[in-house]
N, C-alpha and C positions, 0 to 999 in steps of 0.2 A: 503494499500499499504506499510506503513512503519513497519509493524510486520515481513515481511520476510527477511530484510537485516542481520539479525544476522546469518542466515545460507545460504544465497544466493551470489554466487560468480558473480561478474558483470564482463562480458566481454565487450570491446570496442563497440560491436554491441549492446548489452543490453543497455549500457549507452546512445548510439545514439537513439534508440528506445523510451527510457524514456524521453529524451529531446525533442522529436519530440511531445510525448505525452503532455508534460508539455506545451509547445508552443500551443499547439492546446486548451488545457484547458484555458490558460491566454488569447489567442485570443478571444475565446468564452465569457470569462467573461467580459473583457474589452469592446470588440466589434468594430465596424468599426468607421469611423469619417465622418461627412459630411463637404466637402469642396467645395465651389463655387457650392452649389447645387447638388453635384455628391458624392454619397458613396464611400468611398475607405478604403480597408483593409489597417491596419497599419503594418509597417515594424516591422520586429523582434526586432531591437534596439530600436525603440519606444515603443513597447510593454513592453520589459523588462526595460526600463527607468520608464514607468509608474508603472509598477509591482515590487515592492520591497520586493518580498518574496525571501524565499531561493531557491536554485537551488536543484531539487530534487536528483540529483546525489550525491552533495556535503553533503546532509542531510543523505543519505544513508551510505555514509562513516563515518560520525560522529557516526552512530548509530552502526557499527560495530567495534568501537574502544573501 
């Protein structure tokens, strides 16, 4: 995924698609949580708080400089 940024011009729609894809990967990696015997999908803010990795859109921007 990271070899393309040198020649790829990101539009806002591309950024949105990448951010959604990244959230899906993070949600899959971290997984749901069991609260009071019920499984719950974590909120985006909770996921990103637990996942301390870099944002893929910002990483692509760094690669282009």
